[in-house]
A tleap script that builds the chain and sets N, CA, C and O, in Angstrom:
source leaprc.protein.ff14SB
mol = sequence {
  NMET ASN LEU THR SER SER LEU ARG LYS LEU
  GLY VAL ASP CYS SER GLN LEU GLY ARG HIE
  GLU GLU ALA LEU ASN ALA ARG SER GLU ALA
  VAL LYS LEU TYR GLN THR LEU ALA ALA ASP
  ARG PRO ALA VAL LEU THR GLN ASP LEU ALA
  SER LEU LEU LEU GLY LEU GLY ASP GLU LEU
  ASN ARG HIE ASP ASP GLY LEU ASN ALA ARG
  SER GLU ALA VAL LYS LEU TYR ARG THR LEU
  ALA ALA ASP ARG PRO ALA VAL PHE THR GLN
  ASP LEU ALA SER LEU LEU LEU GLY LEU GLY
  ALA ASP PHE CYS LEU ASP ASP CTRP
}
set mol.1.N position { 100.080 95.278 33.087 }
set mol.1.CA position { 101.150 94.763 32.562 }
set mol.1.C position { 100.639 93.522 32.178 }
set mol.1.O position { 100.833 93.292 30.985 }
set mol.2.N position { 99.912 92.442 32.932 }
set mol.2.CA position { 99.712 91.356 33.209 }
set mol.2.C position { 98.680 91.175 31.731 }
set mol.2.O position { 98.395 89.984 31.606 }
set mol.3.N position { 98.187 91.866 30.832 }
set mol.3.CA position { 97.572 91.960 29.673 }
set mol.3.C position { 98.527 91.417 28.601 }
set mol.3.O position { 98.601 90.388 27.929 }
set mol.4.N position { 99.592 93.155 28.799 }
set mol.4.CA position { 100.200 92.883 27.470 }
set mol.4.C position { 101.525 91.293 27.865 }
set mol.4.O position { 102.141 90.649 27.016 }
set mol.5.N position { 101.555 91.149 29.038 }
set mol.5.CA position { 102.338 89.438 29.376 }
set mol.5.C position { 101.583 88.632 28.026 }
set mol.5.O position { 102.034 88.272 26.939 }
set mol.6.N position { 100.342 88.545 28.596 }
set mol.6.CA position { 99.512 87.064 28.304 }
set mol.6.C position { 99.561 87.397 26.650 }
set mol.6.O position { 99.768 86.494 25.839 }
set mol.7.N position { 99.350 88.783 26.247 }
set mol.7.CA position { 99.569 88.402 24.490 }
set mol.7.C position { 100.599 88.073 24.141 }
set mol.7.O position { 100.691 87.117 23.372 }
set mol.8.N position { 101.813 88.809 24.626 }
set mol.8.CA position { 102.966 88.230 24.267 }
set mol.8.C position { 103.247 86.834 24.579 }
set mol.8.O position { 104.059 86.291 23.830 }
set mol.9.N position { 102.809 86.220 25.412 }
set mol.9.CA position { 103.136 84.852 25.668 }
set mol.9.C position { 101.962 83.955 24.456 }
set mol.9.O position { 102.440 83.047 23.776 }
set mol.10.N position { 100.828 84.236 24.342 }
set mol.10.CA position { 100.178 83.438 23.218 }
set mol.10.C position { 100.442 83.839 21.893 }
set mol.10.O position { 100.516 83.102 20.910 }
set mol.11.N position { 100.561 84.913 21.934 }
set mol.11.CA position { 101.507 85.352 20.451 }
set mol.11.C position { 102.632 84.255 20.094 }
set mol.11.O position { 102.507 83.571 19.079 }
set mol.12.N position { 103.933 84.082 21.116 }
set mol.12.CA position { 104.760 83.052 20.812 }
set mol.12.C position { 104.169 81.785 21.045 }
set mol.12.O position { 104.753 80.932 20.377 }
set mol.13.N position { 103.226 81.313 21.739 }
set mol.13.CA position { 102.948 80.356 21.688 }
set mol.13.C position { 101.787 79.708 20.566 }
set mol.13.O position { 101.655 78.502 20.354 }
set mol.14.N position { 101.041 80.729 19.951 }
set mol.14.CA position { 100.503 80.254 18.536 }
set mol.14.C position { 101.052 80.010 17.356 }
set mol.14.O position { 100.539 79.243 16.541 }
set mol.15.N position { 102.369 80.775 17.122 }
set mol.15.CA position { 103.042 80.751 16.227 }
set mol.15.C position { 104.217 79.417 16.449 }
set mol.15.O position { 104.970 78.962 15.589 }
set mol.16.N position { 104.106 79.067 17.621 }
set mol.16.CA position { 104.774 77.831 17.842 }
set mol.16.C position { 103.976 76.460 17.025 }
set mol.16.O position { 104.468 75.639 16.252 }
set mol.17.N position { 102.186 76.624 17.672 }
set mol.17.CA position { 101.751 75.794 17.371 }
set mol.17.C position { 101.350 76.149 15.431 }
set mol.17.O position { 100.732 75.387 14.687 }
set mol.18.N position { 101.807 77.194 15.150 }
set mol.18.CA position { 101.234 77.178 13.815 }
set mol.18.C position { 100.381 77.813 13.381 }
set mol.18.O position { 100.186 77.868 12.167 }
set mol.19.N position { 99.658 78.448 14.245 }
set mol.19.CA position { 98.695 79.125 14.259 }
set mol.19.C position { 98.976 80.565 13.863 }
set mol.19.O position { 98.661 81.334 14.771 }
set mol.20.N position { 99.487 81.187 12.751 }
set mol.20.CA position { 100.378 82.304 12.475 }
set mol.20.C position { 99.132 83.277 12.795 }
set mol.20.O position { 99.256 83.717 13.938 }
set mol.21.N position { 97.809 83.819 12.064 }
set mol.21.CA position { 96.810 84.863 12.396 }
set mol.21.C position { 96.614 85.020 13.539 }
set mol.21.O position { 96.284 86.120 13.983 }
set mol.22.N position { 96.778 83.902 14.326 }
set mol.22.CA position { 96.171 83.733 15.947 }
set mol.22.C position { 97.162 84.924 16.841 }
set mol.22.O position { 96.952 85.895 17.568 }
set mol.23.N position { 98.468 84.105 16.229 }
set mol.23.CA position { 99.844 84.648 16.924 }
set mol.23.C position { 99.597 86.574 16.418 }
set mol.23.O position { 99.370 87.405 17.296 }
set mol.24.N position { 99.696 86.966 14.935 }
set mol.24.CA position { 99.787 87.708 14.581 }
set mol.24.C position { 99.239 89.386 15.340 }
set mol.24.O position { 99.629 90.529 15.578 }
set mol.25.N position { 97.840 88.276 15.483 }
set mol.25.CA position { 96.949 89.624 16.424 }
set mol.25.C position { 97.207 89.782 17.459 }
set mol.25.O position { 97.359 90.912 17.923 }
set mol.26.N position { 97.342 88.664 18.165 }
set mol.26.CA position { 98.326 88.714 19.840 }
set mol.26.C position { 99.314 90.022 19.645 }
set mol.26.O position { 99.218 91.172 20.073 }
set mol.27.N position { 100.351 89.340 18.781 }
set mol.27.CA position { 101.449 89.846 18.989 }
set mol.27.C position { 101.315 91.780 18.542 }
set mol.27.O position { 101.878 92.785 18.976 }
set mol.28.N position { 100.217 91.510 17.428 }
set mol.28.CA position { 99.892 93.396 17.279 }
set mol.28.C position { 99.536 93.701 18.266 }
set mol.28.O position { 100.207 94.501 18.919 }
set mol.29.N position { 98.439 93.227 18.721 }
set mol.29.CA position { 97.957 94.164 20.115 }
set mol.29.C position { 98.838 94.291 20.798 }
set mol.29.O position { 99.016 95.503 20.916 }
set mol.30.N position { 99.927 93.468 21.657 }
set mol.30.CA position { 100.863 93.738 22.620 }
set mol.30.C position { 101.641 94.611 22.268 }
set mol.30.O position { 102.117 95.492 22.984 }
set mol.31.N position { 101.849 94.405 20.995 }
set mol.31.CA position { 102.736 95.631 20.475 }
set mol.31.C position { 102.072 97.139 20.528 }
set mol.31.O position { 102.765 98.075 20.928 }
set mol.32.N position { 100.771 97.338 20.131 }
set mol.32.CA position { 100.165 98.482 20.512 }
set mol.32.C position { 99.980 99.067 22.176 }
set mol.32.O position { 99.885 100.166 22.721 }
set mol.33.N position { 99.988 98.063 22.466 }
set mol.33.CA position { 99.937 98.674 24.740 }
set mol.33.C position { 101.014 98.467 24.820 }
set mol.33.O position { 101.057 98.592 26.043 }
set mol.34.N position { 102.208 98.192 24.503 }
set mol.34.CA position { 103.221 98.127 24.725 }
set mol.34.C position { 103.853 99.364 24.222 }
set mol.34.O position { 104.965 99.592 24.699 }
set mol.35.N position { 103.208 100.553 23.020 }
set mol.35.CA position { 103.516 101.517 22.458 }
set mol.35.C position { 103.624 102.597 23.508 }
set mol.35.O position { 104.524 103.357 23.867 }
set mol.36.N position { 101.801 102.286 24.031 }
set mol.36.CA position { 101.515 103.361 25.042 }
set mol.36.C position { 102.134 103.197 26.183 }
set mol.36.O position { 102.576 104.271 26.589 }
set mol.37.N position { 102.301 102.528 26.705 }
set mol.37.CA position { 103.101 102.059 27.856 }
set mol.37.C position { 104.431 102.431 28.119 }
set mol.37.O position { 104.909 102.970 29.118 }
set mol.38.N position { 104.992 102.038 27.000 }
set mol.38.CA position { 106.444 103.034 26.475 }
set mol.38.C position { 106.782 104.304 26.292 }
set mol.38.O position { 107.943 104.676 26.120 }
set mol.39.N position { 105.476 105.277 26.325 }
set mol.39.CA position { 105.793 106.276 26.454 }
set mol.39.C position { 105.710 107.042 27.518 }
set mol.39.O position { 106.229 108.157 27.555 }
set mol.40.N position { 104.830 106.351 28.815 }
set mol.40.CA position { 105.501 106.891 29.804 }
set mol.40.C position { 106.329 106.296 30.894 }
set mol.40.O position { 106.291 106.635 32.076 }
set mol.41.N position { 107.107 105.338 30.345 }
set mol.41.CA position { 108.026 104.572 31.053 }
set mol.41.C position { 109.066 104.125 30.245 }
set mol.41.O position { 109.492 103.037 30.631 }
set mol.42.N position { 109.725 104.645 29.097 }
set mol.42.CA position { 110.517 104.235 28.430 }
set mol.42.C position { 111.927 103.889 28.992 }
set mol.42.O position { 112.517 103.011 28.362 }
set mol.43.N position { 112.420 104.294 29.809 }
set mol.43.CA position { 113.406 103.206 30.266 }
set mol.43.C position { 113.309 101.976 30.855 }
set mol.43.O position { 114.182 101.329 31.433 }
set mol.44.N position { 111.829 101.645 30.593 }
set mol.44.CA position { 111.799 100.481 31.741 }
set mol.44.C position { 111.174 99.280 30.774 }
set mol.44.O position { 111.183 98.087 31.076 }
set mol.45.N position { 110.686 99.786 29.674 }
set mol.45.CA position { 109.725 99.127 28.723 }
set mol.45.C position { 110.336 99.159 27.413 }
set mol.45.O position { 109.953 98.402 26.521 }
set mol.46.N position { 111.372 100.096 27.236 }
set mol.46.CA position { 111.682 100.359 25.665 }
set mol.46.C position { 112.293 99.094 24.726 }
set mol.46.O position { 112.064 99.016 23.519 }
set mol.47.N position { 113.158 98.054 25.524 }
set mol.47.CA position { 113.286 97.057 25.359 }
set mol.47.C position { 112.807 95.766 25.378 }
set mol.47.O position { 113.547 95.007 24.753 }
set mol.48.N position { 112.185 95.426 25.692 }
set mol.48.CA position { 110.804 94.719 25.639 }
set mol.48.C position { 109.864 94.879 24.278 }
set mol.48.O position { 109.510 93.893 23.631 }
set mol.49.N position { 109.482 96.321 23.902 }
set mol.49.CA position { 108.624 96.769 22.996 }
set mol.49.C position { 109.542 96.941 21.743 }
set mol.49.O position { 109.030 97.284 20.677 }
set mol.50.N position { 110.736 96.737 21.832 }
set mol.50.CA position { 112.008 96.066 20.725 }
set mol.50.C position { 111.713 94.769 20.470 }
set mol.50.O position { 111.744 94.407 19.294 }
set mol.51.N position { 111.481 94.122 21.177 }
set mol.51.CA position { 111.642 92.775 21.402 }
set mol.51.C position { 110.075 92.359 20.726 }
set mol.51.O position { 110.057 91.585 19.769 }
set mol.52.N position { 109.168 92.747 21.113 }
set mol.52.CA position { 108.018 92.544 20.660 }
set mol.52.C position { 108.072 92.947 19.225 }
set mol.52.O position { 107.580 92.253 18.335 }
set mol.53.N position { 108.693 94.107 19.012 }
set mol.53.CA position { 108.808 94.545 17.232 }
set mol.53.C position { 109.301 93.000 16.600 }
set mol.53.O position { 108.428 92.275 16.124 }
set mol.54.N position { 110.452 92.634 16.618 }
set mol.54.CA position { 111.081 91.992 16.139 }
set mol.54.C position { 110.599 90.248 15.842 }
set mol.54.O position { 110.977 89.477 14.960 }
set mol.55.N position { 109.671 90.059 16.921 }
set mol.55.CA position { 108.707 89.010 17.145 }
set mol.55.C position { 107.558 89.359 15.909 }
set mol.55.O position { 107.267 88.578 15.003 }
set mol.56.N position { 107.153 90.329 16.049 }
set mol.56.CA position { 106.343 90.589 14.927 }
set mol.56.C position { 106.762 90.603 13.694 }
set mol.56.O position { 106.174 89.882 12.888 }
set mol.57.N position { 107.814 91.380 13.280 }
set mol.57.CA position { 108.339 91.548 12.067 }
set mol.57.C position { 108.829 90.008 11.675 }
set mol.57.O position { 108.899 89.726 10.479 }
set mol.58.N position { 109.155 89.050 12.634 }
set mol.58.CA position { 109.519 87.363 12.240 }
set mol.58.C position { 107.778 87.104 11.619 }
set mol.58.O position { 107.685 86.769 10.438 }
set mol.59.N position { 106.748 87.235 12.265 }
set mol.59.CA position { 105.691 86.739 12.582 }
set mol.59.C position { 104.754 87.228 10.945 }
set mol.59.O position { 103.644 86.708 10.832 }
set mol.60.N position { 105.071 87.874 10.151 }
set mol.60.CA position { 104.417 89.279 9.622 }
set mol.60.C position { 104.792 87.843 8.152 }
set mol.60.O position { 105.798 87.142 8.042 }
set mol.61.N position { 104.227 87.857 7.752 }
set mol.61.CA position { 104.713 87.544 6.006 }
set mol.61.C position { 104.755 88.121 4.674 }
set mol.61.O position { 105.105 87.626 3.603 }
set mol.62.N position { 104.220 89.539 5.044 }
set mol.62.CA position { 104.543 90.453 4.179 }
set mol.62.C position { 105.991 90.890 4.031 }
set mol.62.O position { 106.511 91.026 5.138 }
set mol.63.N position { 106.742 91.132 3.100 }
set mol.63.CA position { 108.247 91.262 3.671 }
set mol.63.C position { 108.341 93.052 4.299 }
set mol.63.O position { 109.094 93.583 5.116 }
set mol.64.N position { 107.209 93.578 3.476 }
set mol.64.CA position { 107.486 95.041 3.579 }
set mol.64.C position { 107.265 95.450 5.064 }
set mol.64.O position { 108.098 96.186 5.594 }
set mol.65.N position { 105.742 94.829 6.047 }
set mol.65.CA position { 105.464 94.932 6.770 }
set mol.65.C position { 106.293 94.529 7.839 }
set mol.65.O position { 106.264 95.227 8.853 }
set mol.66.N position { 107.237 93.251 7.799 }
set mol.66.CA position { 108.036 92.689 8.395 }
set mol.66.C position { 109.459 93.495 8.609 }
set mol.66.O position { 110.052 93.617 9.681 }
set mol.67.N position { 109.786 93.919 7.562 }
set mol.67.CA position { 111.141 95.064 7.437 }
set mol.67.C position { 110.537 95.955 8.428 }
set mol.67.O position { 110.846 96.044 9.617 }
set mol.68.N position { 109.496 96.707 7.692 }
set mol.68.CA position { 108.814 97.957 8.999 }
set mol.68.C position { 108.892 97.626 10.211 }
set mol.68.O position { 109.282 98.562 10.910 }
set mol.69.N position { 108.687 96.691 10.761 }
set mol.69.CA position { 108.634 96.534 12.460 }
set mol.69.C position { 109.985 96.380 12.887 }
set mol.69.O position { 110.354 97.118 13.801 }
set mol.70.N position { 111.209 95.151 12.157 }
set mol.70.CA position { 112.421 94.953 12.240 }
set mol.70.C position { 112.836 96.563 12.532 }
set mol.70.O position { 113.121 97.082 13.611 }
set mol.71.N position { 112.764 97.213 11.088 }
set mol.71.CA position { 113.354 98.852 11.274 }
set mol.71.C position { 113.240 99.571 12.187 }
set mol.71.O position { 114.158 100.330 12.500 }
set mol.72.N position { 111.954 99.516 12.929 }
set mol.72.CA position { 111.377 100.236 14.365 }
set mol.72.C position { 112.135 99.504 15.614 }
set mol.72.O position { 112.912 100.021 16.417 }
set mol.73.N position { 111.809 98.528 15.563 }
set mol.73.CA position { 113.332 97.535 16.698 }
set mol.73.C position { 114.881 98.381 16.701 }
set mol.73.O position { 115.340 98.898 17.719 }
set mol.74.N position { 115.436 98.397 15.607 }
set mol.74.CA position { 116.911 98.957 15.333 }
set mol.74.C position { 116.470 100.407 15.555 }
set mol.74.O position { 117.449 101.126 15.755 }
set mol.75.N position { 115.594 100.897 15.575 }
set mol.75.CA position { 116.042 102.674 16.076 }
set mol.75.C position { 115.640 102.400 17.626 }
set mol.75.O position { 116.071 103.245 18.411 }
set mol.76.N position { 114.948 101.437 18.126 }
set mol.76.CA position { 114.715 101.568 19.856 }
set mol.76.C position { 116.582 100.895 20.484 }
set mol.76.O position { 117.354 101.408 21.294 }
set mol.77.N position { 116.715 99.564 19.637 }
set mol.77.CA position { 118.253 99.608 20.520 }
set mol.77.C position { 119.088 100.170 19.935 }
set mol.77.O position { 120.140 99.918 20.521 }
set mol.78.N position { 119.359 101.111 18.700 }
set mol.78.CA position { 119.874 102.217 18.781 }
set mol.78.C position { 119.927 103.337 19.908 }
set mol.78.O position { 120.866 103.767 20.579 }
set mol.79.N position { 118.646 103.634 19.872 }
set mol.79.CA position { 118.477 104.718 21.530 }
set mol.79.C position { 118.839 103.472 22.719 }
set mol.79.O position { 119.789 103.741 23.454 }
set mol.80.N position { 118.543 102.904 22.816 }
set mol.80.CA position { 118.988 102.021 23.840 }
set mol.80.C position { 120.708 102.036 23.692 }
set mol.80.O position { 121.380 102.756 24.431 }
set mol.81.N position { 121.241 101.280 22.797 }
set mol.81.CA position { 122.951 101.619 22.880 }
set mol.81.C position { 123.289 102.699 23.259 }
set mol.81.O position { 124.102 102.779 24.180 }
set mol.82.N position { 122.684 104.005 22.568 }
set mol.82.CA position { 123.540 105.385 23.070 }
set mol.82.C position { 123.643 105.491 24.409 }
set mol.82.O position { 124.692 105.705 25.016 }
set mol.83.N position { 121.815 105.245 25.217 }
set mol.83.CA position { 122.042 105.305 26.375 }
set mol.83.C position { 122.801 104.460 27.076 }
set mol.83.O position { 123.285 105.031 28.053 }
set mol.84.N position { 123.158 103.151 26.971 }
set mol.84.CA position { 123.874 102.310 27.637 }
set mol.84.C position { 124.340 101.141 26.710 }
set mol.84.O position { 123.742 100.143 26.305 }
set mol.85.N position { 125.562 101.585 26.518 }
set mol.85.CA position { 126.377 100.561 25.193 }
set mol.85.C position { 127.179 99.741 25.835 }
set mol.85.O position { 127.573 99.045 24.900 }
set mol.86.N position { 127.659 99.366 26.713 }
set mol.86.CA position { 127.702 98.365 27.387 }
set mol.86.C position { 127.031 97.185 27.505 }
set mol.86.O position { 127.491 96.044 27.462 }
set mol.87.N position { 125.410 97.710 27.726 }
set mol.87.CA position { 124.227 97.192 27.682 }
set mol.87.C position { 123.805 95.984 26.271 }
set mol.87.O position { 123.602 94.785 26.083 }
set mol.88.N position { 123.869 97.566 25.387 }
set mol.88.CA position { 123.256 97.333 24.275 }
set mol.88.C position { 122.931 97.101 22.779 }
set mol.88.O position { 121.917 97.005 22.087 }
set mol.89.N position { 125.066 97.033 22.508 }
set mol.89.CA position { 125.708 97.572 21.695 }
set mol.89.C position { 125.757 96.169 21.485 }
set mol.89.O position { 125.330 96.135 20.331 }
set mol.90.N position { 125.965 95.058 21.774 }
set mol.90.CA position { 125.880 93.601 21.291 }
set mol.90.C position { 124.612 93.070 20.899 }
set mol.90.O position { 124.557 92.134 20.102 }
set mol.91.N position { 123.469 93.649 21.451 }
set mol.91.CA position { 122.227 93.195 21.191 }
set mol.91.C position { 121.809 93.922 19.599 }
set mol.91.O position { 121.386 93.304 18.621 }
set mol.92.N position { 122.049 95.257 19.692 }
set mol.92.CA position { 122.040 96.378 18.285 }
set mol.92.C position { 123.217 95.042 17.212 }
set mol.92.O position { 122.783 94.096 16.555 }
set mol.93.N position { 124.122 95.287 17.318 }
set mol.93.CA position { 125.224 94.323 16.351 }
set mol.93.C position { 124.841 93.323 15.759 }
set mol.93.O position { 125.200 93.058 14.612 }
set mol.94.N position { 123.721 92.313 16.737 }
set mol.94.CA position { 123.445 90.895 16.058 }
set mol.94.C position { 122.406 91.263 15.208 }
set mol.94.O position { 122.420 90.949 14.017 }
set mol.95.N position { 121.199 92.119 15.892 }
set mol.95.CA position { 119.970 92.653 15.194 }
set mol.95.C position { 120.380 93.123 13.863 }
set mol.95.O position { 119.679 92.588 13.004 }
set mol.96.N position { 121.432 94.086 13.274 }
set mol.96.CA position { 121.602 94.752 12.581 }
set mol.96.C position { 122.409 93.088 11.530 }
set mol.96.O position { 122.367 93.000 10.303 }
set mol.97.N position { 122.972 92.140 12.363 }
set mol.97.CA position { 123.248 91.070 11.341 }
set mol.97.C position { 122.555 90.378 11.184 }
set mol.97.O position { 122.766 89.740 10.153 }
set mol.98.N position { 121.605 90.064 11.777 }
set mol.98.CA position { 120.558 89.302 11.289 }
set mol.98.C position { 119.662 89.955 10.187 }
set mol.98.O position { 119.110 89.138 9.449 }
set mol.99.N position { 119.368 91.520 9.891 }
set mol.99.CA position { 118.767 91.965 8.861 }
set mol.99.C position { 119.533 92.112 7.670 }
set mol.99.O position { 119.006 91.791 6.605 }
set mol.100.N position { 120.750 92.568 7.691 }
set mol.100.CA position { 122.004 91.860 6.542 }
set mol.100.C position { 121.481 91.057 5.989 }
set mol.100.O position { 121.069 91.167 4.834 }
set mol.101.N position { 121.351 89.748 6.930 }
set mol.101.CA position { 121.366 88.323 6.445 }
set mol.101.C position { 120.155 88.078 5.413 }
set mol.101.O position { 120.230 87.542 4.307 }
set mol.102.N position { 119.123 88.559 5.997 }
set mol.102.CA position { 117.895 88.780 5.296 }
set mol.102.C position { 117.354 89.524 4.320 }
set mol.102.O position { 116.231 89.318 3.861 }
set mol.103.N position { 118.324 90.662 3.857 }
set mol.103.CA position { 118.426 91.452 2.736 }
set mol.103.C position { 119.244 90.314 1.668 }
set mol.103.O position { 118.758 89.955 0.595 }
set mol.104.N position { 120.548 89.849 2.195 }
set mol.104.CA position { 121.162 89.013 1.436 }
set mol.104.C position { 120.242 87.577 0.923 }
set mol.104.O position { 120.056 87.343 -0.271 }
set mol.105.N position { 119.994 87.154 1.449 }
set mol.105.CA position { 119.305 85.963 1.210 }
set mol.105.C position { 117.684 86.487 0.285 }
set mol.105.O position { 117.348 85.698 -0.598 }
set mol.106.N position { 117.036 87.367 0.433 }
set mol.106.CA position { 116.009 87.798 -0.574 }
set mol.106.C position { 116.620 88.120 -1.756 }
set mol.106.O position { 115.980 88.175 -2.807 }
set mol.107.N position { 117.666 88.315 -1.697 }
set mol.107.CA position { 118.764 88.860 -3.150 }
set mol.107.C position { 118.714 87.495 -4.060 }
set mol.107.O position { 118.438 87.428 -5.258 }
set mol.108.N position { 119.067 86.396 -3.142 }
set mol.108.CA position { 119.596 85.605 -4.099 }
set mol.108.C position { 118.412 84.841 -4.788 }
set mol.108.O position { 118.638 84.050 -5.704 }
savepdb mol mol.pdb
quit
């Protein structure tokens, strides 16, 4: 877990410094590691994986790739909200509103 946490932090730090290519690489690697870990421990790590996918989607400059990452995060949050609605329904709704705003802005 230390490597995935370090990659996650590195991605955030690089992004804040405007080093987007390094941020993208770190976040992509963290997502791949979390996908493997979450397959073994979904109850513990699915929320973290969804959060990483959102960050990756934000980091990607290519609209389709960013949308794919965010769509995968939506799927994960739907699963989380179905299992624990009191905890995750609000997060899912906020995510869906954000995605809707992204689509609206793209159409302007």
